[in-house]
C-alpha positions as a Markdown table, in Angstrom:
| # | Residue | x | y | z |
|---|---|---|---|---|
| 1 | Met | -0.1 | 0.0 | 0.0 |
| 2 | Ala | 2.6 | 2.7 | 1.2 |
| 3 | Asn | 5.2 | 1.3 | -1.3 |
| 4 | Thr | 2.9 | 1.5 | -4.3 |
| 5 | Ala | 1.6 | 5.1 | -3.1 |
| 6 | Ser | 5.2 | 6.3 | -2.8 |
| 7 | Ser | 6.1 | 5.3 | -6.3 |
| 8 | Ile | 3.0 | 6.7 | -7.8 |
| 9 | Val | 3.3 | 10.0 | -6.1 |
| 10 | Asp | 7.0 | 10.5 | -6.8 |
| 11 | Arg | 7.2 | 9.0 | -10.4 |
| 12 | Val | 3.7 | 9.1 | -12.0 |
| 13 | Leu | 1.2 | 11.8 | -10.8 |
| 14 | Pro | 2.1 | 15.5 | -11.8 |
| 15 | Asp | 1.3 | 18.3 | -9.6 |
| 16 | Val | -2.2 | 19.0 | -10.8 |
| 17 | Pro | -5.7 | 18.6 | -9.3 |
| 18 | Val | -6.7 | 14.9 | -8.9 |
| 19 | Arg | -10.4 | 13.8 | -8.6 |
| 20 | Gln | -11.4 | 10.4 | -7.4 |
| 21 | Tyr | -14.3 | 8.6 | -9.1 |
| 22 | Val | -15.7 | 5.5 | -7.5 |
| 23 | Leu | -17.7 | 3.2 | -9.7 |
| 24 | Thr | -19.6 | 0.2 | -8.1 |
| 25 | Leu | -20.8 | -2.7 | -10.3 |
| 26 | Ala | -24.1 | -4.1 | -10.3 |
| 27 | Tyr | -24.4 | -7.0 | -7.9 |
| 28 | Glu | -25.0 | -9.6 | -10.6 |
| 29 | Leu | -21.8 | -8.7 | -12.3 |
| 30 | Arg | -19.4 | -8.7 | -9.4 |
| 31 | Lys | -18.6 | -12.4 | -9.3 |
| 32 | Leu | -18.2 | -12.4 | -13.1 |
| 33 | Ala | -15.6 | -9.4 | -12.8 |
| 34 | Ala | -13.9 | -11.1 | -9.8 |
| 35 | Phe | -12.9 | -14.2 | -11.5 |
| 36 | Lys | -12.9 | -13.4 | -15.4 |
| 37 | Ala | -9.8 | -11.5 | -16.3 |
| 38 | Asp | -11.3 | -10.3 | -19.7 |
| 39 | Val | -14.5 | -9.1 | -18.0 |
| 40 | Leu | -12.7 | -7.1 | -15.4 |
| 41 | Thr | -10.3 | -5.6 | -18.0 |
| 42 | Ala | -13.3 | -4.7 | -20.2 |
| 43 | Phe | -15.2 | -3.1 | -17.4 |
| 44 | Gly | -12.3 | -1.0 | -16.2 |
| 45 | Arg | -11.5 | 0.2 | -19.8 |
| 46 | Ile | -15.2 | 1.1 | -20.3 |
| 47 | Ala | -15.5 | 3.0 | -17.1 |
| 48 | Val | -12.2 | 5.0 | -17.8 |
| 49 | Glu | -13.2 | 5.7 | -21.3 |
| 50 | Ala | -16.7 | 7.0 | -20.3 |
| 51 | Ile | -15.1 | 9.4 | -17.9 |
| 52 | Phe | -12.6 | 10.6 | -20.4 |
| 53 | Ala | -15.4 | 11.1 | -22.9 |
| 54 | Gly | -17.2 | 13.5 | -20.5 |
| 55 | Tyr | -14.1 | 15.6 | -19.9 |
| 56 | Arg | -13.2 | 15.9 | -23.6 |
| 57 | Ala | -16.7 | 16.9 | -24.4 |
| 58 | Arg | -16.8 | 19.6 | -21.7 |
| 59 | Ala | -13.4 | 20.8 | -23.0 |
| 60 | Lys | -14.6 | 20.9 | -26.5 |
| 61 | Arg | -17.6 | 23.2 | -25.5 |
| 62 | Glu | -15.1 | 25.6 | -23.9 |
| 63 | Gly | -13.1 | 25.9 | -27.0 |
| 64 | Ile | -10.3 | 23.4 | -26.0 |
| 65 | Lys | -9.5 | 21.0 | -28.9 |
| 66 | Asp | -7.7 | 17.7 | -28.8 |
| 67 | Gly | -7.7 | 17.4 | -25.0 |
| 68 | Gln | -6.0 | 14.5 | -23.4 |
| 69 | Cys | -6.8 | 12.9 | -20.2 |
| 70 | Gly | -5.0 | 10.7 | -17.7 |
| 71 | Ala | -6.0 | 8.4 | -14.8 |
| 72 | Ile | -5.0 | 5.6 | -12.4 |
| 73 | Asn | -7.6 | 2.8 | -12.0 |
| 74 | Phe | -7.4 | 1.1 | -8.5 |
| 75 | Val | -9.3 | -2.3 | -8.6 |
| 76 | Gln | -10.7 | -3.1 | -5.3 |
| 77 | Arg | -12.4 | -6.6 | -4.7 |
| 78 | Phe | -13.4 | -6.1 | -1.1 |
| 79 | Gly | -15.7 | -4.3 | 1.2 |
| 80 | Ser | -15.9 | -5.5 | 4.9 |
| 81 | Leu | -14.6 | -9.1 | 4.2 |
| 82 | Asn | -17.1 | -9.4 | 1.4 |
| 83 | Leu | -16.6 | -9.9 | -2.4 |
| 84 | His | -17.3 | -6.4 | -3.7 |
| 85 | Val | -15.6 | -5.6 | -6.9 |
| 86 | His | -15.5 | -1.7 | -7.7 |
| 87 | Phe | -13.0 | 0.9 | -9.1 |
| 88 | His | -11.3 | 3.8 | -7.6 |
| 89 | Val | -10.2 | 6.0 | -10.5 |
| 90 | Ala | -7.7 | 8.8 | -9.5 |
| 91 | Leu | -8.3 | 11.1 | -12.5 |
| 92 | Leu | -6.2 | 14.1 | -13.3 |
| 93 | Asp | -9.0 | 16.6 | -13.0 |
| 94 | Gly | -8.8 | 18.4 | -16.4 |
| 95 | Val | -7.4 | 18.1 | -19.8 |
| 96 | Phe | -3.9 | 18.4 | -21.3 |
| 97 | Thr | -3.0 | 20.3 | -24.5 |
| 98 | Arg | 0.1 | 21.6 | -26.2 |
| 99 | Asp | 0.8 | 25.2 | -27.0 |
| 100 | Ala | 2.6 | 26.4 | -30.2 |
| 101 | Asp | 6.0 | 25.7 | -28.6 |
| 102 | Ala | 4.9 | 22.1 | -27.8 |
| 103 | Arg | 4.7 | 23.0 | -24.1 |
| 104 | Val | 2.4 | 20.8 | -22.1 |
| 105 | Leu | -0.7 | 22.8 | -20.6 |
| 106 | Phe | -3.1 | 21.6 | -18.1 |
| 107 | His | -6.6 | 23.1 | -18.2 |
| 108 | Ala | -8.5 | 22.5 | -14.8 |
| 109 | Ala | -12.0 | 21.4 | -15.0 |
| 110 | Pro | -15.0 | 22.3 | -12.7 |
| 111 | Pro | -16.7 | 19.8 | -10.6 |
| 112 | Pro | -18.9 | 17.4 | -12.5 |
| 113 | Thr | -22.7 | 17.8 | -12.4 |
| 114 | Arg | -25.3 | 15.3 | -11.6 |
| 115 | Glu | -26.3 | 15.3 | -15.4 |
| 116 | Glu | -22.7 | 14.6 | -16.3 |
| 117 | Leu | -22.3 | 11.7 | -13.9 |
| 118 | Asp | -25.7 | 10.2 | -15.0 |
| 119 | Ala | -24.4 | 10.3 | -18.6 |
| 120 | Ile | -21.2 | 8.4 | -17.6 |
| 121 | Val | -23.3 | 5.7 | -15.9 |
| 122 | Arg | -25.6 | 5.3 | -18.8 |
| 123 | Arg | -22.7 | 5.0 | -21.2 |
| 124 | Val | -21.1 | 2.5 | -18.8 |
| 125 | Glu | -24.2 | 0.4 | -18.4 |
| 126 | Lys | -24.9 | 0.2 | -22.0 |
| 127 | Arg | -21.4 | -0.7 | -23.2 |
| 128 | Ala | -20.9 | -3.1 | -20.4 |
| 129 | Met | -24.1 | -5.1 | -21.3 |
| 130 | Thr | -23.3 | -4.9 | -25.0 |
| 131 | Trp | -19.9 | -6.3 | -24.4 |
| 132 | Leu | -21.2 | -9.1 | -22.3 |
| 133 | Arg | -23.9 | -9.9 | -24.8 |
| 134 | Arg | -21.2 | -10.2 | -27.7 |
| 135 | Arg | -19.0 | -12.4 | -25.7 |
| 136 | Gly | -21.8 | -14.9 | -24.6 |
| 137 | Tyr | -21.6 | -14.0 | -20.9 |
| 138 | Leu | -25.4 | -13.2 | -20.9 |
| 139 | Asp | -28.2 | -16.0 | -21.0 |
| 140 | Glu | -31.0 | -14.3 | -22.8 |
| 141 | Arg | -33.1 | -17.5 | -23.3 |
| 142 | Pro | -36.6 | -17.5 | -22.0 |
| 143 | Ile | -37.0 | -18.9 | -18.6 |
| 144 | Asp | -38.8 | -22.0 | -19.6 |
| 145 | Glu | -36.0 | -23.0 | -22.0 |
| 146 | Arg | -33.3 | -22.8 | -19.3 |
| 147 | Ser | -32.3 | -25.8 | -17.2 |
| 148 | Asn | -33.6 | -26.2 | -13.8 |
| 149 | Glu | -30.4 | -27.8 | -12.6 |
| 150 | Pro | -28.1 | -25.5 | -10.9 |
| 151 | Pro | -24.6 | -25.3 | -12.5 |
| 152 | Ala | -21.9 | -27.4 | -10.7 |
| 153 | Gln | -19.8 | -25.3 | -8.3 |
| 154 | Thr | -16.1 | -25.3 | -7.8 |
| 155 | Ala | -14.6 | -24.8 | -4.5 |
| 156 | Leu | -13.8 | -21.2 | -5.5 |
| 157 | Asp | -17.5 | -20.7 | -6.6 |
| 158 | Ala | -18.4 | -21.9 | -3.2 |
| 159 | Cys | -16.1 | -19.5 | -1.5 |
| 160 | Ala | -17.5 | -16.7 | -3.7 |
| 161 | Ala | -20.9 | -17.4 | -2.7 |
| 162 | Ile | -20.2 | -17.1 | 0.9 |
| 163 | Ala | -18.2 | -14.0 | 0.4 |
| 164 | Met | -21.1 | -12.3 | -1.5 |
| 165 | Gly | -23.5 | -13.1 | 1.2 |
| 166 | Arg | -24.3 | -10.8 | 4.1 |
| 167 | Gly | -23.5 | -13.3 | 6.8 |
| 168 | Gln | -24.1 | -12.7 | 10.5 |
| 169 | Val | -23.8 | -9.1 | 11.5 |
| 170 | Ala | -24.1 | -8.4 | 15.2 |
| 171 | Thr | -23.1 | -5.9 | 18.0 |
| 172 | Leu | -20.7 | -7.6 | 20.4 |
| 173 | Pro | -21.3 | -7.8 | 24.1 |
| 174 | Asn | -19.6 | -5.0 | 26.2 |
| 175 | Gly | -17.0 | -7.6 | 27.5 |
| 176 | Glu | -16.0 | -8.6 | 23.8 |
| 177 | Ala | -16.2 | -5.3 | 22.0 |
| 178 | Pro | -13.2 | -2.8 | 21.9 |
| 179 | Glu | -12.9 | -0.3 | 24.8 |
| 180 | Ala | -12.8 | 2.7 | 22.5 |
| 181 | Glu | -15.6 | 3.0 | 19.9 |
| 182 | Ala | -14.9 | 6.8 | 19.5 |
| 183 | Asp | -12.0 | 6.1 | 17.1 |
| 184 | His | -14.1 | 4.4 | 14.6 |
| 185 | Glu | -15.6 | 6.1 | 11.6 |
| 186 | Ser | -19.3 | 7.4 | 11.7 |
| 187 | Ala | -21.4 | 6.5 | 8.8 |
| 188 | Pro | -20.8 | 9.1 | 6.2 |
| 189 | Asp | -23.5 | 11.3 | 4.7 |
| 190 | Lys | -24.7 | 10.4 | 1.3 |
| 191 | Pro | -22.4 | 11.9 | -1.3 |
| 192 | Val | -23.6 | 15.1 | -2.9 |
| 193 | Val | -22.5 | 14.3 | -6.3 |
| 194 | Ala | -23.5 | 10.6 | -6.9 |
| 195 | Val | -25.8 | 8.7 | -9.2 |
| 196 | Asp | -27.2 | 5.3 | -9.2 |
| 197 | Arg | -28.6 | 3.5 | -12.3 |
| 198 | Gly | -29.1 | -0.1 | -13.1 |
| 199 | Gly | -27.2 | -1.3 | -10.2 |
| 200 | Phe | -24.2 | 0.9 | -11.2 |
| 201 | Asn | -23.2 | 3.5 | -8.7 |
| 202 | Leu | -20.8 | 6.5 | -9.3 |
| 203 | His | -19.7 | 9.4 | -7.2 |
| 204 | Ala | -17.0 | 11.8 | -7.5 |
| 205 | Gly | -16.9 | 14.0 | -4.4 |
| 206 | Val | -13.3 | 13.8 | -3.5 |
| 207 | Arg | -10.7 | 16.2 | -5.0 |
| 208 | Ile | -7.0 | 16.8 | -4.0 |
| 209 | Glu | -5.7 | 20.1 | -4.9 |
| 210 | Ala | -2.5 | 20.9 | -6.9 |
| 211 | Gly | 0.4 | 21.3 | -4.4 |
| 212 | Asp | -0.9 | 18.8 | -2.0 |
| 213 | Asp | 1.5 | 15.9 | -2.6 |
| 214 | Met | 0.7 | 14.4 | 0.9 |
| 215 | Gly | -3.0 | 14.4 | -0.1 |
| 216 | Arg | -2.3 | 12.6 | -3.4 |
| 217 | Glu | -0.2 | 10.0 | -1.5 |
| 218 | Arg | -3.0 | 9.3 | 1.1 |
| 219 | Leu | -5.4 | 9.0 | -1.9 |
| 220 | Ala | -3.0 | 6.4 | -3.5 |
| 221 | Arg | -2.7 | 4.6 | -0.3 |
| 222 | Tyr | -6.5 | 4.3 | 0.0 |
| 223 | Gly | -6.9 | 3.0 | -3.4 |
| 224 | Ala | -4.0 | 0.5 | -3.0 |
| 225 | Arg | -5.0 | -0.7 | 0.4 |
| 226 | Pro | -5.0 | -4.4 | 1.3 |
| 227 | Pro | -8.3 | -6.3 | 1.7 |
| 228 | Leu | -7.8 | -6.9 | 5.4 |
| 229 | Ser | -7.2 | -4.9 | 8.5 |
| 230 | Leu | -5.7 | -6.7 | 11.5 |
| 231 | Glu | -6.9 | -3.8 | 13.8 |
| 232 | Arg | -10.5 | -4.7 | 12.9 |
| 233 | Leu | -10.2 | -8.5 | 13.4 |
| 234 | Arg | -10.9 | -10.2 | 16.6 |
| 235 | Arg | -11.1 | -13.9 | 17.8 |
| 236 | Leu | -14.1 | -14.7 | 19.9 |
| 237 | Pro | -14.6 | -17.7 | 22.3 |
| 238 | Gly | -15.4 | -20.9 | 20.7 |
| 239 | Gly | -13.3 | -20.3 | 17.7 |
| 240 | Arg | -15.5 | -17.7 | 16.1 |
| 241 | Val | -14.0 | -14.7 | 14.3 |
| 242 | Ala | -15.3 | -11.2 | 14.3 |
| 243 | Tyr | -14.6 | -8.4 | 11.9 |
| 244 | Arg | -15.7 | -4.9 | 12.6 |
| 245 | Leu | -17.6 | -3.2 | 9.7 |
| 246 | Lys | -16.1 | 0.0 | 8.6 |
| 247 | Tyr | -18.7 | 2.5 | 10.0 |
| 248 | Val | -20.5 | 2.6 | 13.4 |
| 249 | Thr | -24.3 | 3.3 | 13.8 |
| 250 | Arg | -25.8 | 4.7 | 17.0 |
| 251 | Gly | -22.3 | 5.0 | 18.7 |
| 252 | Arg | -21.7 | 1.2 | 18.4 |
| 253 | Gly | -19.7 | -0.7 | 15.9 |
| 254 | Lys | -21.1 | -3.8 | 14.2 |
| 255 | Tyr | -19.2 | -6.9 | 13.5 |
| 256 | Arg | -19.4 | -9.7 | 10.9 |
| 257 | Val | -19.3 | -12.8 | 12.9 |
| 258 | Met | -18.0 | -15.8 | 11.3 |
| 259 | Thr | -16.9 | -19.4 | 12.0 |
| 260 | Gly | -13.2 | -20.2 | 11.1 |
| 261 | Leu | -14.3 | -21.9 | 7.8 |
| 262 | Glu | -16.4 | -19.0 | 6.7 |
| 263 | Phe | -13.6 | -16.7 | 7.6 |
| 264 | Met | -11.3 | -18.7 | 5.3 |
| 265 | Ala | -13.7 | -18.8 | 2.5 |
| 266 | Arg | -14.1 | -15.1 | 2.4 |
| 267 | Leu | -10.4 | -14.5 | 2.5 |
| 268 | Ala | -10.1 | -17.0 | -0.5 |
| 269 | Ala | -12.5 | -15.0 | -2.4 |
| 270 | Ile | -11.4 | -11.5 | -2.0 |
| 271 | Ile | -7.7 | -12.3 | -2.7 |
| 272 | Ala | -7.1 | -11.6 | -6.5 |
| 273 | Pro | -6.0 | -14.5 | -8.7 |
| 274 | Pro | -2.6 | -14.6 | -10.5 |
| 275 | Arg | -2.3 | -12.1 | -13.4 |
| 276 | Tyr | -5.0 | -9.8 | -12.2 |
| 277 | Pro | -3.3 | -6.4 | -11.9 |
| 278 | Leu | -5.0 | -4.1 | -9.5 |
| 279 | Val | -3.4 | -0.9 | -10.5 |
| 280 | Arg | -3.9 | 0.1 | -14.1 |
| 281 | Tyr | -2.8 | 3.3 | -15.9 |
| 282 | Ala | -4.9 | 4.9 | -18.7 |
| 283 | Gly | -4.6 | 8.0 | -20.9 |
| 284 | Val | -1.5 | 10.1 | -20.9 |
| 285 | Leu | -0.2 | 7.9 | -17.9 |
| 286 | Gly | -0.4 | 4.7 | -19.9 |
| 287 | Pro | 3.0 | 3.1 | -20.5 |
| 288 | Arg | 2.5 | 3.5 | -24.3 |
| 289 | Ser | 1.4 | 7.0 | -24.4 |
| 290 | Ala | 3.5 | 9.7 | -26.2 |
| 291 | Trp | 2.6 | 12.3 | -23.7 |
| 292 | Arg | 3.8 | 10.2 | -20.7 |
| 293 | Lys | 7.4 | 11.5 | -20.7 |
| 294 | Asp | 6.1 | 15.0 | -20.6 |
| 295 | Ile | 3.5 | 14.4 | -17.9 |
| 296 | Val | 5.2 | 12.4 | -15.2 |
| 297 | Pro | 7.4 | 14.4 | -12.8 |
| 298 | Lys | 11.2 | 14.2 | -12.7 |
| 299 | Pro | 13.3 | 14.2 | -9.6 |
| 300 | Arg | 15.1 | 17.4 | -8.4 |
| 301 | Glu | 18.9 | 17.7 | -8.2 |
| 302 | Arg | 20.2 | 16.2 | -4.9 |
| 303 | Arg | 22.5 | 18.3 | -3.0 |
| 304 | Pro | 24.4 | 17.7 | 0.1 |
| 305 | Thr | 23.2 | 19.3 | 3.3 |
| 306 | Cys | 25.2 | 22.1 | 5.0 |
| 307 | Asp | 26.3 | 23.3 | 8.4 |
| 308 | Gly | 28.2 | 20.0 | 9.0 |
| 309 | Val | 25.0 | 18.1 | 9.6 |
| 310 | Ala | 25.9 | 15.4 | 6.9 |
| 311 | Asn | 29.5 | 14.5 | 6.1 |
| 312 | Asp | 28.4 | 13.1 | 2.8 |
| 313 | Ala | 31.7 | 13.4 | 1.2 |
| 314 | Ser | 33.5 | 11.3 | 3.7 |
| 315 | Gly | 30.7 | 9.0 | 4.3 |
| 316 | Asp | 31.3 | 8.6 | 8.2 |
| 317 | Asn | 27.9 | 9.5 | 9.5 |
| 318 | Thr | 25.6 | 8.8 | 6.5 |
| 319 | Asp | 23.7 | 5.6 | 5.8 |
| 320 | Asp | 23.7 | 4.3 | 2.2 |
| 321 | Ala | 19.9 | 4.7 | 2.0 |
| 322 | Val | 20.3 | 8.5 | 2.6 |
| 323 | Arg | 23.7 | 9.3 | 1.1 |
| 324 | Pro | 23.1 | 11.6 | -2.0 |
| 325 | Arg | 24.4 | 10.3 | -5.3 |
| 326 | Ala | 26.9 | 12.4 | -7.5 |
| 327 | Lys | 26.0 | 10.7 | -10.6 |
| 328 | Pro | 22.7 | 8.9 | -11.7 |
| 329 | Lys | 22.8 | 5.3 | -12.1 |
| 330 | Lys | 22.4 | 3.5 | -15.4 |
| 331 | Gly | 18.8 | 3.7 | -16.5 |
| 332 | Glu | 17.8 | 6.4 | -14.0 |
| 333 | Ala | 16.7 | 9.9 | -14.9 |
| 334 | Ser | 19.2 | 12.6 | -14.9 |
| 335 | Pro | 18.7 | 15.3 | -12.3 |
| 336 | Leu | 17.1 | 18.4 | -13.7 |
| 337 | Pro | 17.8 | 22.0 | -12.9 |
| 338 | Pro | 15.7 | 23.7 | -10.2 |
| 339 | Glu | 12.0 | 24.2 | -10.9 |
| 340 | Arg | 11.1 | 27.6 | -12.3 |
| 341 | Pro | 7.9 | 29.2 | -11.2 |
| 342 | Arg | 4.8 | 28.5 | -13.2 |
| 343 | Glu | 4.3 | 31.4 | -15.6 |
| 344 | Glu | 1.7 | 33.4 | -17.1 |
| 345 | Ile | 0.0 | 31.5 | -20.1 |
| 346 | Pro | -1.6 | 33.9 | -22.6 |
| 347 | Gly | -4.5 | 32.9 | -24.8 |
| 348 | Arg | -6.7 | 31.8 | -22.0 |
| 349 | Ala | -9.2 | 33.9 | -20.3 |
| 350 | His | -9.0 | 33.9 | -16.5 |
| 351 | Pro | -12.3 | 34.1 | -14.6 |
| 352 | Thr | -11.3 | 37.4 | -13.3 |
| 353 | Gly | -11.2 | 38.7 | -16.9 |
| 354 | Ser | -7.5 | 39.6 | -16.9 |
| 355 | Gly | -6.9 | 37.5 | -20.1 |
| 356 | Val | -4.0 | 35.7 | -18.4 |
| 357 | Ala | -4.0 | 32.8 | -16.0 |
| 358 | Thr | -1.1 | 33.1 | -13.3 |
| 359 | Ile | -0.9 | 30.0 | -11.3 |
| 360 | Ala | 1.4 | 30.1 | -8.2 |
| 361 | Pro | 3.2 | 26.7 | -7.2 |
| 362 | Asp | 0.9 | 26.2 | -4.2 |
| 363 | Ala | -2.3 | 28.0 | -5.4 |
| 364 | Val | -5.6 | 26.2 | -5.8 |
| 365 | Ala | -6.3 | 25.7 | -9.4 |
| 366 | Arg | -9.9 | 26.9 | -10.1 |
| 367 | Pro | -11.9 | 25.8 | -13.2 |
| 368 | Gly | -10.5 | 27.4 | -16.3 |
| 369 | Asp | -7.1 | 28.0 | -14.9 |
| 370 | Val | -4.2 | 26.8 | -17.0 |
| 371 | Ile | -0.9 | 25.1 | -15.5 |
| 372 | Ala | 2.3 | 24.8 | -17.4 |
| 373 | Leu | 4.3 | 21.7 | -16.9 |
| 374 | Ala | 7.5 | 22.9 | -18.1 |
| 375 | Pro | 9.9 | 21.8 | -16.7 |
| 376 | Asn | 8.0 | 19.2 | -14.8 |
| 377 | Val | 9.9 | 18.5 | -11.7 |
| 378 | Leu | 8.8 | 17.7 | -8.2 |
| 379 | Ser | 8.0 | 20.7 | -6.1 |
| 380 | Val | 10.2 | 22.1 | -3.5 |
| 381 | Arg | 7.8 | 21.4 | -0.7 |
| 382 | His | 7.5 | 17.8 | -2.0 |
| 383 | Trp | 11.2 | 17.4 | -2.3 |
| 384 | Asp | 11.8 | 18.8 | 1.2 |
| 385 | Arg | 9.2 | 16.3 | 2.7 |
| 386 | Leu | 11.5 | 13.6 | 1.1 |
| 387 | Leu | 14.4 | 15.0 | 3.0 |
| 388 | Gly | 16.0 | 16.5 | 0.0 |
| 389 | Gly | 15.5 | 13.2 | -2.0 |
| 390 | Ala | 16.7 | 10.7 | 0.6 |
| 391 | Leu | 13.3 | 9.0 | 0.7 |
| 392 | Tyr | 12.5 | 9.5 | -3.1 |
| 393 | Ala | 11.0 | 6.3 | -4.6 |
| 394 | Ala | 13.6 | 5.9 | -7.4 |
| 395 | Thr | 12.2 | 2.5 | -8.2 |
| 396 | Pro | 8.8 | 0.9 | -7.7 |
| 397 | Arg | 10.2 | -1.0 | -4.8 |
| 398 | Val | 11.3 | 1.2 | -1.8 |
| 399 | Asp | 13.7 | -0.3 | 0.8 |
| 400 | Trp | 12.0 | -1.1 | 4.1 |
| 401 | Ala | 14.0 | 1.5 | 6.2 |
| 402 | Ala | 13.1 | 4.6 | 3.9 |
| 403 | Leu | 9.4 | 3.4 | 3.7 |
| 404 | Leu | 9.1 | 3.2 | 7.4 |
| 405 | Arg | 10.7 | 6.6 | 7.8 |
| 406 | Arg | 8.4 | 8.1 | 5.1 |
| 407 | Ser | 5.2 | 6.4 | 6.3 |
| 408 | Phe | 5.6 | 6.9 | 10.0 |
| 409 | Asp | 8.4 | 9.4 | 10.5 |
| 410 | Val | 10.6 | 6.9 | 12.4 |
| 411 | Asp | 14.1 | 6.4 | 11.4 |
| 412 | Val | 14.7 | 2.6 | 12.3 |
| 413 | Met | 18.3 | 2.9 | 11.1 |
| 414 | Ala | 19.2 | 5.3 | 13.9 |
| 415 | Cys | 20.7 | 4.1 | 17.2 |
| 416 | Ala | 18.3 | 4.6 | 20.1 |
| 417 | Lys | 21.2 | 5.6 | 22.4 |
| 418 | Cys | 23.6 | 7.8 | 20.3 |
| 419 | Gly | 21.5 | 8.6 | 17.3 |
| 420 | Gly | 24.2 | 7.2 | 14.9 |
| 421 | Pro | 23.3 | 5.2 | 11.8 |
| 422 | Leu | 22.8 | 1.4 | 12.1 |
| 423 | Arg | 23.8 | -1.1 | 9.7 |
| 424 | Val | 23.2 | -4.8 | 9.3 |
| 425 | Leu | 26.4 | -6.8 | 10.5 |
| 426 | Ala | 25.4 | -10.5 | 9.7 |
| 427 | Val | 22.4 | -12.7 | 9.2 |
| 428 | Ile | 22.5 | -15.5 | 11.6 |
| 429 | Thr | 20.8 | -18.8 | 10.7 |
| 430 | Gln | 22.7 | -21.4 | 12.7 |
| 431 | Arg | 20.7 | -22.9 | 15.6 |
| 432 | Glu | 23.2 | -22.7 | 18.4 |
| 433 | Pro | 24.2 | -19.0 | 18.0 |
| 434 | Val | 20.6 | -18.0 | 17.8 |
| 435 | Arg | 19.7 | -20.0 | 21.1 |
| 436 | His | 22.6 | -18.3 | 22.9 |
| 437 | Ile | 21.6 | -14.8 | 21.8 |
| 438 | Leu | 17.9 | -15.6 | 22.8 |
| 439 | Ala | 19.0 | -16.9 | 26.2 |
| 440 | His | 21.2 | -13.8 | 26.8 |
| 441 | Leu | 18.2 | -11.4 | 26.1 |
| 442 | Gly | 15.9 | -13.4 | 28.2 |
| 443 | Leu | 13.8 | -14.6 | 25.4 |
| 444 | Pro | 12.3 | -18.3 | 24.9 |
| 445 | Thr | 14.7 | -20.5 | 23.2 |
| 446 | Glu | 12.3 | -23.0 | 22.0 |
| 447 | Pro | 9.5 | -22.5 | 19.3 |
| 448 | Pro | 5.8 | -22.8 | 20.5 |
| 449 | Pro | 4.5 | -26.2 | 20.0 |
| 450 | Leu | 2.0 | -26.9 | 17.1 |
| 451 | Ala | -1.1 | -29.0 | 17.4 |
| 452 | Arg | -2.5 | -31.4 | 15.0 |
| 453 | Ala | -5.1 | -30.0 | 12.4 |
| 454 | Arg | -8.7 | -30.6 | 13.2 |
| 455 | Asp | -12.1 | -30.4 | 11.6 |
| 456 | Pro | -13.2 | -26.7 | 11.6 |
| 457 | Asp | -16.7 | -27.8 | 12.3 |
| 458 | Asp | -15.5 | -28.7 | 15.9 |
| 459 | Asp | -15.4 | -25.0 | 16.5 |
| 460 | Met | -19.1 | -24.7 | 16.5 |
| 461 | Asp | -19.4 | -27.3 | 19.4 |
| 462 | Asp | -16.6 | -26.0 | 21.6 |
| 463 | Asp | -17.5 | -23.2 | 24.1 |
| 464 | Asp | -13.8 | -22.7 | 25.1 |
| 465 | Glu | -10.6 | -22.5 | 23.0 |
| 466 | Ser | -8.7 | -25.6 | 22.8 |
| 467 | Pro | -5.5 | -25.2 | 24.9 |
| 468 | Gly | -3.5 | -27.4 | 22.4 |
| 469 | Gln | -4.3 | -25.3 | 19.4 |
| 470 | Leu | -1.9 | -22.6 | 18.4 |
| 471 | Gly | -3.9 | -19.3 | 19.1 |
| 472 | Leu | -4.1 | -16.5 | 16.4 |
| 473 | Gly | -3.3 | -13.7 | 18.9 |
| 474 | Leu | -5.9 | -11.4 | 17.3 |
| 475 | Ala | -7.7 | -10.3 | 20.5 |
């Protein structure tokens, strides 16, 4: 989650407004999209193309021709431990064009109206049903011609049927419920900008302004989050498992109470099968787009810190993860010169009537404003948040120490006593040295005993936990 978000914010998303579109599929189509790769790909493409068509049509009405759009589509398969396929589309909230000098310009868009969202949903529903009909996924025979025998179910089909059901939802007794319900989220109000048609639901009420790199990272984390939260998972007496629903009602949190077998079935259903990419790039952010090289941001030049804080030249007090590099590695983007202020772009009427749109680096982009992405480098505030590039995600995989420091502001590579940098001396795999080290630290030297597997149905008959079974430690 944090790893994916760091790479997206540093290396993919430009410093322009981003709006989130959330499209929920009809209930009858969720299982099909969950286990058919071609169906999921088609639905995601249809949804993104419908949103792009709305933005291009609006830009054309405003006199902007050949507008280009970009988005990242996060595919989520889960709700609160239920199979719920839907899309979180992080859309660059406007269109891109080029001026006479081939510079890339971004034209910010106004918030979508209910009529525009309804047109998007209508288009998605029509194209999705047409695609399913052409591929033979719809059985349009009369009811009397269909077989009365239910189709044979595989083990995964049975897991999906369980995961799509509501199951048992209850409020736990005071002794089993968490102590602090105040930290849980309250049920949100109905989105102002949302439409529902034919089982498809679309809302677009979340917008991150330009200059808010931390907001873009939080949005990317939300889209790439895992399907399970251990903080919401509890083990109850008798082997049952409870998972807290996302929102509370009347001040109390409700839980989905399951047997161990039902819990495993739901987990098996919401985990994506192999070769099902859950993060997909579209438009100018697509890997084959000719615009991508001018849209994605470039890193700033790394410069050594001053005042003797970092002895980078000698390397005495600087860890390898934070030492600035003098030259870029092979295949890495070359450092660019410092960012120049966004400038005045003639030829575009400003809402105030000045005829020129002046966009400051940290200003809120209003509808009709124009942002010039030249040169397109990370902002100073973004770069400073990354400690001058020390925490920059140069690759899609960020090392664990930099990721922890970036996510939780905790430097795990700093000594707790002197504050100096730590480094790995050795990895010990031999049994006897490990035993001596654990004994010196006062820790158990023997692994916990494992019990033999038993029938999950036995959990329904036992009132107390079996002392011989290894506990999950979820309470």
